[in-house]
Each structure stands twice: as structure tokens, then as C-alpha cells.
N, C-alpha and C positions, 0 to 999 in steps of 0.2 A: 365664533358660533355662539355656544352657550357657555355660561360659567361652569366650571368643573363640578361645583357642589350641586348643580341642578340636573346633572345627568345621572341616570340609573345605568350602571354598567354590570351586565351579567358576569359571573365568574368564568374566567377562561384560563387555560393553561398558559404559563409564561413562555412556552415554546410553540404556541399556536401560530400558524401562518395564515389563518383565516381572518378576515376583517372583523373588527368588533362592532356590533350593532348596538346602538344606544337609543334610548327613548327619552324624550324630554319629560321632566317630572310633571309639568303643568299641562302639557298637551300630548297625550299618549299617541296621537296619530302622527306626530312628527318623529321621523326616524333619522338618525345621523349615523353614517357608516364611516368608521375610522380605520384606515388601512394599517396593518401591522406587518412587521417583517420577522421572519424566523431567524433566530440566532441562538447558537449554543454557547453557553459560557464555558470558558476553560482557559488553561494556561498554555504553556509552550511544549506540550507533548511530553509530560513527565515520564511516562512509561518507556518511551524510546530512549530517553536520556538515561533512565535507570539501567536499561539493558546495555547501552553503550558503556556506561561506567563499570558495570560488572565484567564486561569483556576485557577491560584493561587492567583488572586487578591481578595481583601477583598469583601465579599458579594457574592462570587461565590457559586452557589448551589453545594452541594455534593450529589452525586448519592447514593440513598439507595435501588433502585430497580435494581437488577442485573438479572432479569428474561430474558432479551434479550441476555445476555452473554451465552457463550457455555462452556461446560466442556471439558476435554481432549479427550473424545470420540466423541465430535462433537454435542452432544445433548444440547438443550437449557436448562438452569437452571430452567426456569419456568416449563418445562415439567417434569423435574426430581423432583422438589418440589411438583408438583401436584400429581405425582405418589406416593410419600411418604405420602401425606395427604390422598389419596384414600386408601392406604394400612392400615393406622391407622383407618380410618373410618370403613373399612370392619371388622377389628378386634373388634372395639367397637360394631358394629352392631351384630356380632356373639355372643358377650357376652350378649347383650341385649336380644337376642332371647333365650339364655340359662337361662335367669333370673338372671344373675349376676349383681352386682353393677358396674357402669361405671363412671369413673371420667371424667366429661365434662370440657375440658379446652378451 
């Protein structure tokens, strides 16, 4: 098109995703539209790596309570475990009502 020294380029942000509109220095009625692409400069996720490194340090707590996690169907494990406990309690309660011996664990 035109040599780069003959183009007037308005100042734009380096993260702009809008096209750059330039005017020819000798012919102000000639407009050139240059496409740009948005890109964010950065590394390989330093903050996540930092957190991962801190979790492996000596003295870090290991989680034993997974009740807030979810299973593959989306239910919280706390609710699933409570449902299992309730089912076992109902079975023992029905055995008590029948007069059978119940193992209390």
C-alpha cells in the first residue's frame, strides 16, 4: 500500500480490537483500514503455579473434608453421604421396631 513513514496513525491502545484507520499524508481523502487482533500478553499462569507450589510446602494442611465437592452428577458429596447415613439409620430403626438385634457402629 503506502510506505509506513507516509501514514498518519492515531494513537490506540495496544489491546484494542478495533481496526486502525490511517490517512495518507499527501491525500487526506484516502483512508486505509488496517485490521488488528486483540491479544493479551502474559506468561504461563504464574498465580496458579504459585498457589500450587504453596500447597505442596511442608506443614500445609491436607483436606480431609470433601463434603463441599461434587460428584459427576453435580450433587454435593455431603448430601450423598447424608442420604446413605439416613438410609442405614432407617434400616436399623425398622430392625429395632421388629425386635431384632442391631449392631451400633
